[in-house]
TIMI-2910 file (N, C-alpha, C, CB; in pm, 1 decimal, decimal comma, always signed):
<rs>
+----------+----------+----------+----------+----------+----------+----------+----------+----------+----------+----------+----------+------+
!      n_x !      n_y !      n_z !     ca_x !     ca_y !     ca_z !      c_x !      c_y !      c_z !     cb_x !     cb_y !     cb_z ! resn !
+----------+----------+----------+----------+----------+----------+----------+----------+----------+----------+----------+----------+------+
! +22913,4 !  -4488,7 !  -6101,8 ! +22886,7 !  -4622,6 !  -6148,8 ! +22762,6 !  -4675,6 !  -6079,0 ! +23007,5 !  -4714,7 !  -6124,7 !  Met !
! +22682,2 !  -4743,8 !  -6151,1 ! +22561,7 !  -4804,7 !  -6097,9 ! +22587,6 !  -4953,4 !  -6074,7 ! +22441,5 !  -4783,2 !  -6193,9 !  Leu !
! +22554,2 !  -4999,5 !  -5955,7 ! +22567,3 !  -5141,4 !  -5922,1 ! +22430,4 !  -5191,5 !  -5877,8 ! +22675,8 !  -5164,7 !  -5809,9 !  His !
! +22343,1 !  -5225,7 !  -5973,1 ! +22205,9 !  -5266,0 !  -5938,8 ! +22196,2 !  -5411,6 !  -5893,5 ! +22114,8 !  -5244,4 !  -6057,9 !  Pro !
! +22251,9 !  -5436,7 !  -5777,8 ! +22246,3 !  -5572,3 !  -5722,9 ! +22261,2 !  -5563,5 !  -5571,7 ! +22357,3 !  -5664,0 !  -5784,9 !  Arg !
! +22237,5 !  -5673,0 !  -5505,9 ! +22257,0 !  -5679,8 !  -5361,7 ! +22407,3 !  -5683,5 !  -5335,0 ! +22184,7 !  -5804,9 !  -5299,9 !  Ile !
! +22451,1 !  -5595,8 !  -5246,4 ! +22592,6 !  -5589,6 !  -5210,9 ! +22615,8 !  -5681,8 !  -5090,3 ! +22637,0 !  -5441,7 !  -5179,1 !  Ile !
! +22711,3 !  -5773,3 !  -5099,9 ! +22738,5 !  -5862,4 !  -4986,3 ! +22782,9 !  -5782,1 !  -4864,0 ! +22846,7 !  -5966,4 !  -5023,8 !  Pro !
! +22746,6 !  -5830,7 !  -4745,6 ! +22780,6 !  -5760,8 !  -4621,1 ! +22928,7 !  -5729,1 !  -4609,5 ! +22738,1 !  -5843,4 !  -4502,4 !  Asn !
! +23014,9 !  -5822,8 !  -4649,8 ! +23158,5 !  -5801,3 !  -4633,1 ! +23215,2 !  -5699,4 !  -4732,7 ! +23231,8 !  -5933,1 !  -4648,0 !  Asp !
! +23137,4 !  -5657,3 !  -4831,2 ! +23183,6 !  -5557,2 !  -4928,5 ! +23114,4 !  -5421,5 !  -4910,3 ! +23159,7 !  -5608,1 !  -5070,4 !  Ala !
! +23014,5 !  -5416,1 !  -4825,8 ! +22934,9 !  -5294,4 !  -4811,6 ! +23018,0 !  -5173,8 !  -4771,1 ! +22826,0 !  -5316,2 !  -4710,4 !  Leu !
! +23108,5 !  -5191,0 !  -4675,9 ! +23191,7 !  -5080,1 !  -4631,1 ! +23273,4 !  -5022,6 !  -4747,1 ! +23284,7 !  -5125,8 !  -4518,1 !  Gln !
! +23327,0 !  -5107,2 !  -4833,1 ! +23404,8 !  -5059,9 !  -4947,7 ! +23320,0 !  -4973,2 !  -5040,4 ! +23462,5 !  -5178,6 !  -5025,4 !  Asp !
! +23196,6 !  -5014,6 !  -5062,7 ! +23107,4 !  -4937,5 !  -5148,4 ! +23073,5 !  -4802,9 !  -5085,0 ! +22979,3 !  -5016,4 !  -5176,6 !  Tyr !
! +23044,0 !  -4803,0 !  -4955,7 ! +23007,5 !  -4678,1 !  -4888,5 ! +23124,3 !  -4580,4 !  -4885,0 ! +22959,3 !  -4706,5 !  -4746,4 !  Leu !
! +23242,9 !  -4628,9 !  -4859,6 ! +23359,8 !  -4541,5 !  -4856,8 ! +23386,1 !  -4483,0 !  -4995,3 ! +23483,3 !  -4618,3 !  -4806,9 !  Ile !
! +23359,2 !  -4559,3 !  -5099,6 ! +23385,6 !  -4516,0 !  -5237,2 ! +23274,9 !  -4428,9 !  -5296,5 ! +23405,6 !  -4636,3 !  -5324,5 !  Ser !
! +23158,2 !  -4430,1 !  -5235,1 ! +23041,5 !  -4362,4 !  -5293,3 ! +23047,7 !  -4210,8 !  -5277,8 ! +22914,4 !  -4414,3 !  -5229,1 !  Ala !
! +22999,3 !  -4140,9 !  -5379,9 ! +22978,9 !  -3996,0 !  -5371,2 ! +22847,2 !  -3966,6 !  -5301,9 ! +22981,6 !  -3931,1 !  -5511,6 !  Asp !
! +22750,2 !  -4055,3 !  -5321,5 ! +22617,6 !  -4042,9 !  -5260,7 ! +22553,9 !  -4181,3 !  -5259,1 ! +22527,6 !  -3939,6 !  -5338,6 !  Ala !
! +22454,3 !  -4197,0 !  -5172,9 ! +22379,8 !  -4322,3 !  -5166,1 ! +22236,4 !  -4293,4 !  -5208,8 ! +22385,1 !  -4385,0 !  -5021,9 !  Val !
! +22191,4 !  -4363,8 !  -5310,9 ! +22057,8 !  -4343,4 !  -5366,0 ! +21968,0 !  -4456,9 !  -5319,7 ! +22061,5 !  -4335,3 !  -5521,4 !  Val !
! +21856,7 !  -4419,6 !  -5256,6 ! +21760,1 !  -4516,4 !  -5205,3 ! +21626,3 !  -4490,6 !  -5274,3 ! +21746,4 !  -4506,4 !  -5048,7 !  Leu !
! +21604,8 !  -4551,1 !  -5390,1 ! +21485,2 !  -4520,5 !  -5469,7 ! +21360,1 !  -4595,8 !  -5423,7 ! +21511,6 !  -4552,5 !  -5614,4 !  Pro !
! +21330,8 !  -4586,1 !  -5294,8 ! +21210,6 !  -4649,1 !  -5240,9 ! +21086,6 !  -4585,1 !  -5301,3 ! +21207,2 !  -4638,2 !  -5087,3 !  Tyr !
! +20980,5 !  -4662,2 !  -5309,6 ! +20851,0 !  -4606,4 !  -5349,4 ! +20773,6 !  -4561,2 !  -5226,6 ! +20768,8 !  -4709,7 !  -5429,6 !  Arg !
! +20794,5 !  -4632,2 !  -5115,7 ! +20729,9 !  -4596,8 !  -4989,2 ! +20816,1 !  -4651,7 !  -4876,7 ! +20583,0 !  -4652,9 !  -4981,1 !  Glu !
! +20830,4 !  -4571,9 !  -4772,0 ! +20912,2 !  -4612,9 !  -4657,7 ! +20879,9 !  -4525,2 !  -4538,7 ! +21063,0 !  -4605,3 !  -4691,3 !  Ile !
! +20890,5 !  -4579,0 !  -4420,5 ! +20870,5 !  -4499,0 !  -4299,4 ! +21004,1 !  -4468,7 !  -4231,9 ! +20776,8 !  -4572,1 !  -4201,3 !  Leu !
! +21090,3 !  -4570,4 !  -4218,0 ! +21223,1 !  -4550,9 !  -4160,5 ! +21323,6 !  -4623,8 !  -4249,6 ! +21229,9 !  -4603,0 !  -4011,6 !  Thr !
! +21450,7 !  -4591,0 !  -4234,8 ! +21549,0 !  -4658,4 !  -4317,6 ! +21680,9 !  -4673,4 !  -4245,1 ! +21569,2 !  -4583,4 !  -4447,0 !  Ser !
! +21715,1 !  -4796,6 !  -4211,8 ! +21846,1 !  -4825,7 !  -4157,0 ! +21954,4 !  -4800,1 !  -4259,9 ! +21852,8 !  -4969,3 !  -4108,0 !  Gly !
! +21921,3 !  -4817,1 !  -4387,2 ! +22017,8 !  -4793,3 !  -4494,0 ! +22055,4 !  -4645,6 !  -4500,8 ! +21961,3 !  -4840,0 !  -4628,8 !  Thr !
! +21957,3 !  -4556,9 !  -4485,3 ! +21986,7 !  -4413,2 !  -4485,0 ! +22074,6 !  -4377,9 !  -4365,7 ! +21856,1 !  -4330,4 !  -4481,7 !  Ala !
! +22044,7 !  -4435,1 !  -4250,0 ! +22125,9 !  -4409,2 !  -4131,0 ! +22267,8 !  -4462,0 !  -4150,7 ! +22061,7 !  -4473,7 !  -4006,3 !  Met !
! +22280,9 !  -4578,4 !  -4211,7 ! +22412,9 !  -4634,2 !  -4238,6 ! +22491,1 !  -4541,4 !  -4331,9 ! +22400,7 !  -4775,5 !  -4300,2 !  Leu !
! +22425,1 !  -4493,0 !  -4436,6 ! +22491,7 !  -4404,0 !  -4532,8 ! +22543,6 !  -4277,7 !  -4465,2 ! +22395,5 !  -4366,3 !  -4646,1 !  Ala !
! +22460,3 !  -4212,8 !  -4383,4 ! +22507,9 !  -4089,8 !  -4320,5 ! +22611,8 !  -4119,8 !  -4213,2 ! +22390,8 !  -4011,9 !  -4260,0 !  Ile !
! +22610,9 !  -4240,3 !  -4156,5 ! +22714,3 !  -4275,2 !  -4058,8 ! +22850,7 !  -4291,4 !  -4125,5 ! +22676,5 !  -4404,3 !  -3985,1 !  Ser !
! +22851,6 !  -4303,7 !  -4258,1 ! +22975,3 !  -4304,2 !  -4335,2 ! +23002,0 !  -4166,4 !  -4396,4 ! +22969,1 !  -4411,1 !  -4445,3 !  Phe !
! +22918,1 !  -4068,9 !  -4361,7 ! +22938,0 !  -3933,3 !  -4412,1 ! +22895,4 !  -3913,8 !  -4555,6 ! +23080,0 !  -3895,9 !  -4399,0 !  Gly !
! +22808,8 !  -4000,4 !  -4605,0 ! +22764,5 !  -3992,4 !  -4744,4 ! +22626,2 !  -3931,4 !  -4752,7 ! +22765,0 !  -4131,1 !  -4809,7 !  Arg !
! +22605,2 !  -3839,6 !  -4846,8 ! +22472,0 !  -3782,6 !  -4864,5 ! +22376,2 !  -3886,9 !  -4921,9 ! +22477,9 !  -3659,1 !  -4956,3 !  Pro !
! +22249,1 !  -3869,4 !  -4892,6 ! +22145,9 !  -3964,6 !  -4932,8 ! +22045,4 !  -3897,4 !  -5026,1 ! +22074,2 !  -4022,5 !  -4809,0 !  Val !
! +22006,1 !  -3968,8 !  -5129,2 ! +21896,9 !  -3928,1 !  -5217,1 ! +21784,1 !  -4027,4 !  -5194,1 ! +21941,2 !  -3923,7 !  -5369,3 !  Val !
! +21667,0 !  -3977,0 !  -5153,9 ! +21555,3 !  -4065,7 !  -5122,3 ! +21424,1 !  -3987,3 !  -5130,7 ! +21572,9 !  -4128,8 !  -4980,8 !  Cys !
! +21312,6 !  -4059,6 !  -5121,2 ! +21182,0 !  -3994,2 !  -5124,8 ! +21157,5 !  -3915,4 !  -4996,2 ! +21070,5 !  -4098,0 !  -5145,7 !  Ile !
! +21078,9 !  -3811,9 !  -5007,9 ! +21037,3 !  -3731,0 !  -4892,2 ! +20916,4 !  -3799,8 !  -4830,5 ! +21003,5 !  -3581,4 !  -4933,4 !  Arg !
! +20944,1 !  -3882,4 !  -4728,6 ! +20836,1 !  -3962,0 !  -4669,0 ! +20880,7 !  -4013,1 !  -4532,5 ! +20796,1 !  -4081,0 !  -4761,8 !  His !
! +20786,8 !  -4027,9 !  -4442,4 ! +20812,0 !  -4088,8 !  -4312,2 ! +20924,4 !  -4023,2 !  -4235,6 ! +20842,4 !  -4232,9 !  -4329,2 !  Gly !
! +20997,0 !  -4105,1 !  -4163,8 ! +21106,4 !  -4062,6 !  -4077,0 ! +21219,4 !  -3994,5 !  -4154,2 ! +21160,9 !  -4181,7 !  -4001,4 !  His !
! +21233,3 !  -4025,3 !  -4281,3 ! +21341,1 !  -3967,6 !  -4361,8 ! +21333,0 !  -3815,3 !  -4368,3 ! +21337,5 !  -4025,1 !  -4502,4 !  Leu !
! +21213,5 !  -3760,1 !  -4355,5 ! +21198,9 !  -3613,8 !  -4357,0 ! +21270,6 !  -3549,2 !  -4239,8 ! +21051,2 !  -3574,9 !  -4354,6 !  Arg !
! +21286,0 !  -3623,0 !  -4130,5 ! +21356,5 !  -3571,1 !  -4013,5 ! +21506,6 !  -3596,1 !  -4020,6 ! +21300,5 !  -3633,3 !  -3887,4 !  Asp !
! +21546,7 !  -3703,7 !  -4083,6 ! +21687,0 !  -3745,4 !  -4085,2 ! +21766,3 !  -3682,3 !  -4198,9 ! +21695,6 !  -3895,3 !  -4095,4 !  Val !
! +21709,7 !  -3681,2 !  -4317,0 ! +21781,2 !  -3629,5 !  -4433,2 ! +21745,2 !  -3482,5 !  -4451,1 ! +21747,1 !  -3711,4 !  -4561,6 !  Ile !
! +21843,5 !  -3398,1 !  -4424,5 ! +21825,6 !  -3253,0 !  -4433,1 ! +21898,0 !  -3201,1 !  -4557,3 ! +21878,7 !  -3182,1 !  -4304,2 !  Thr !
! +21891,3 !  -3071,8 !  -4578,9 ! +21963,2 !  -3011,6 !  -4692,2 ! +22113,6 !  -3037,0 !  -4681,2 ! +21935,6 !  -2859,7 !  -4699,1 !  Ala !
! +22164,0 !  -3052,8 !  -4558,9 ! +22307,1 !  -3078,8 !  -4539,3 ! +22343,6 !  -3225,8 !  -4557,9 ! +22349,0 !  -3033,7 !  -4401,1 !  Glu !
! +22245,9 !  -3315,7 !  -4544,3 ! +22276,0 !  -3458,8 !  -4549,2 ! +22224,5 !  -3528,5 !  -4674,5 ! +22218,4 !  -3526,0 !  -4429,0 !  Thr !
! +22162,0 !  -3455,7 !  -4764,2 ! +22115,9 !  -3517,6 !  -4887,6 ! +22001,1 !  -3444,1 !  -4951,8 ! +22075,8 !  -3657,9 !  -4861,9 !  Gly !
! +21928,2 !  -3516,4 !  -5033,2 ! +21815,7 !  -3460,3 !  -5107,7 ! +21697,4 !  -3555,4 !  -5095,8 ! +21853,1 !  -3436,1 !  -5257,5 !  Ile !
! +21583,1 !  -3500,0 !  -5060,6 ! +21458,7 !  -3575,5 !  -5061,8 ! +21373,9 !  -3525,0 !  -5176,6 ! +21383,1 !  -3563,0 !  -4926,4 !  Leu !
! +21314,4 !  -3617,2 !  -5249,4 ! +21229,7 !  -3578,9 !  -5362,0 ! +21087,8 !  -3628,6 !  -5340,5 ! +21286,3 !  -3634,1 !  -5493,9 !  Tyr !
! +20994,6 !  -3565,1 !  -5407,4 ! +20852,8 !  -3598,1 !  -5396,6 ! +20826,8 !  -3734,8 !  -5460,0 ! +20765,4 !  -3488,9 !  -5464,0 !  Asp !
! +20774,9 !  -3830,7 !  -5384,4 ! +20751,8 !  -3964,4 !  -5440,1 ! +20643,3 !  -3967,4 !  -5547,7 ! +20714,6 !  -4059,4 !  -5329,4 !  Pro !
! +20562,9 !  -3861,5 !  -5556,9 ! +20456,6 !  -3856,2 !  -5658,1 ! +20501,6 !  -3786,7 !  -5786,1 ! +20334,9 !  -3784,8 !  -5602,0 !  His !
! +20622,1 !  -3733,8 !  -5785,8 ! +20677,3 !  -3665,4 !  -5902,6 ! +20749,2 !  -3768,6 !  -5989,2 ! +20774,5 !  -3549,7 !  -5860,3 !  Asp !
! +20698,5 !  -3792,9 !  -6108,8 ! +20756,1 !  -3893,8 !  -6197,5 ! +20901,7 !  -3864,5 !  -6232,0 ! +20674,7 !  -3903,3 !  -6324,8 !  Ala !
! +20941,9 !  -3739,3 !  -6226,9 ! +21079,7 !  -3701,1 !  -6259,0 ! +21160,2 !  -3663,4 !  -6134,6 ! +21079,7 !  -3585,0 !  -6356,8 !  Asn !
! +21103,8 !  -3685,9 !  -6017,4 ! +21168,6 !  -3644,4 !  -5893,1 ! +21305,1 !  -3708,3 !  -5871,6 ! +21080,2 !  -3677,0 !  -5777,0 !  Gly !
! +21313,7 !  -3838,6 !  -5889,7 ! +21441,2 !  -3907,4 !  -5871,0 ! +21543,0 !  -3856,9 !  -5971,9 ! +21423,6 !  -4059,9 !  -5884,4 !  Leu !
! +21503,2 !  -3843,1 !  -6095,8 ! +21594,0 !  -3794,9 !  -6200,0 ! +21650,2 !  -3657,5 !  -6162,7 ! +21521,1 !  -3787,7 !  -6336,3 !  Phe !
! +21563,5 !  -3565,9 !  -6123,8 ! +21608,8 !  -3431,4 !  -6087,0 ! +21698,8 !  -3433,8 !  -5963,7 ! +21488,7 !  -3340,6 !  -6061,5 !  Arg !
! +21665,0 !  -3519,2 !  -5867,5 ! +21747,0 !  -3530,1 !  -5746,6 ! +21887,0 !  -3582,7 !  -5780,0 ! +21678,7 !  -3622,5 !  -5643,7 !  Ala !
! +21895,6 !  -3676,6 !  -5873,5 ! +22025,7 !  -3729,7 !  -5914,0 ! +22110,5 !  -3622,7 !  -5981,7 ! +22007,6 !  -3849,0 !  -6007,8 !  Leu !
! +22047,7 !  -3540,8 !  -6063,6 ! +22119,2 !  -3429,0 !  -6127,4 ! +22165,9 !  -3330,7 !  -6020,4 ! +22028,3 !  -3356,7 !  -6232,1 !  Ile !
! +22077,8 !  -3299,5 !  -5927,6 ! +22109,0 !  -3202,0 !  -5823,2 ! +22222,2 !  -3250,0 !  -5731,7 ! +21984,3 !  -3172,8 !  -5740,4 !  Glu !
! +22220,3 !  -3375,5 !  -5691,4 ! +22322,5 !  -3425,3 !  -5599,1 ! +22459,9 !  -3421,0 !  -5662,9 ! +22290,0 !  -3567,8 !  -5554,5 !  Ile !
! +22466,8 !  -3436,6 !  -5792,7 ! +22596,7 !  -3431,0 !  -5861,5 ! +22654,4 !  -3290,4 !  -5862,4 ! +22583,0 !  -3481,4 !  -6004,8 !  Arg !
! +22567,9 !  -3190,3 !  -5854,2 ! +22616,2 !  -3052,3 !  -5858,6 ! +22644,1 !  -2996,0 !  -5719,0 ! +22514,8 !  -2964,4 !  -5930,0 !  Ser !
! +22607,9 !  -3068,9 !  -5616,2 ! +22630,1 !  -3022,4 !  -5479,7 ! +22761,9 !  -3075,3 !  -5425,2 ! +22514,5 !  -3065,1 !  -5389,0 !  Gln !
! +22822,7 !  -2995,1 !  -5340,5 ! +22938,8 !  -3047,1 !  -5267,2 ! +22890,2 !  -3081,1 !  -5126,7 ! +23059,1 !  -2942,4 !  -5263,8 !  Ser !
! +22924,6 !  -3199,1 !  -5082,6 ! +22880,3 !  -3245,8 !  -4951,5 ! +22992,9 !  -3231,0 !  -4851,0 ! +22832,8 !  -3392,3 !  -4958,1 !  Ser !
! +22957,9 !  -3196,4 !  -4730,0 ! +23054,1 !  -3183,3 !  -4621,4 ! +23044,6 !  -3308,7 !  -4534,9 ! +23027,9 !  -3053,4 !  -4536,9 !  Asp !
! +23140,1 !  -3399,2 !  -4553,4 ! +23138,1 !  -3526,6 !  -4481,8 ! +23134,2 !  -3506,6 !  -4330,5 ! +23259,8 !  -3609,8 !  -4519,7 !  Glu !
! +23210,6 !  -3411,6 !  -4280,1 ! +23212,8 !  -3390,1 !  -4134,6 ! +23077,6 !  -3341,4 !  -4083,6 ! +23322,1 !  -3288,9 !  -4097,1 !  Ser !
! +23007,8 !  -3260,7 !  -4162,2 ! +22874,8 !  -3214,0 !  -4123,5 ! +22774,9 !  -3329,7 !  -4124,4 ! +22827,4 !  -3101,8 !  -4217,9 !  Leu !
! +22783,5 !  -3415,8 !  -4224,1 ! +22694,7 !  -3532,7 !  -4231,1 ! +22721,6 !  -3625,9 !  -4113,0 ! +22714,0 !  -3608,8 !  -4365,4 !  Ile !
! +22847,9 !  -3648,9 !  -4082,0 ! +22883,2 !  -3734,4 !  -3968,1 ! +22835,0 !  -3674,5 !  -3836,8 ! +23034,5 !  -3756,5 !  -3962,7 !  Leu !
! +22848,2 !  -3544,1 !  -3821,6 ! +22801,8 !  -3477,4 !  -3699,1 ! +22650,4 !  -3495,3 !  -3685,9 ! +22839,5 !  -3325,5 !  -3700,4 !  Arg !
! +22578,8 !  -3484,1 !  -3797,8 ! +22433,9 !  -3504,5 !  -3795,0 ! +22401,4 !  -3649,4 !  -3758,2 ! +22371,1 !  -3468,3 !  -3931,8 !  Asn !
! +22473,8 !  -3744,2 !  -3813,5 ! +22448,7 !  -3886,0 !  -3785,8 ! +22468,1 !  -3917,3 !  -3637,8 ! +22541,2 !  -3974,5 !  -3870,7 !  Ala !
! +22563,7 !  -3851,9 !  -3574,6 ! +22593,0 !  -3878,5 !  -3433,3 ! +22484,3 !  -3826,7 !  -3340,0 ! +22725,5 !  -3816,2 !  -3395,5 !  Lys !
! +22390,8 !  -3747,3 !  -3390,2 ! +22283,4 !  -3698,6 !  -3305,5 ! +22175,8 !  -3805,6 !  -3283,6 ! +22221,5 !  -3573,7 !  -3366,6 !  Thr !
! +22184,7 !  -3915,7 !  -3358,6 ! +22088,1 !  -4025,4 !  -3345,4 ! +22150,4 !  -4141,0 !  -3270,8 ! +22038,4 !  -4072,1 !  -3483,1 !  Tyr !
! +22072,4 !  -4206,9 !  -3188,5 ! +22122,7 !  -4323,2 !  -3114,0 ! +22086,2 !  -4450,3 !  -3186,2 ! +22067,0 !  -4325,8 !  -2970,6 !  Glu !
+----------+----------+----------+----------+----------+----------+----------+----------+----------+----------+----------+----------+------+
</rs>
């Protein structure tokens, strides 16, 4: 389900627990607290391959797509649906960051 709106702080945890993946369709970004929050809930992240995200989001924690590829997000969304994510592996990766 797509919820294209701002999620209130008091409901965010419910959305993260219910999510299969967290999609962050930024056009440009250097760091992302949202990506860190997503992996701290054990959820894989789909985002552009840029900045700090290249170090945080690995093949085990999500999918990074080329921000210059007009179909990159679309392909990443298809790919994430076909992957099985290991929540414990994502959480272990998240714990390596302070």
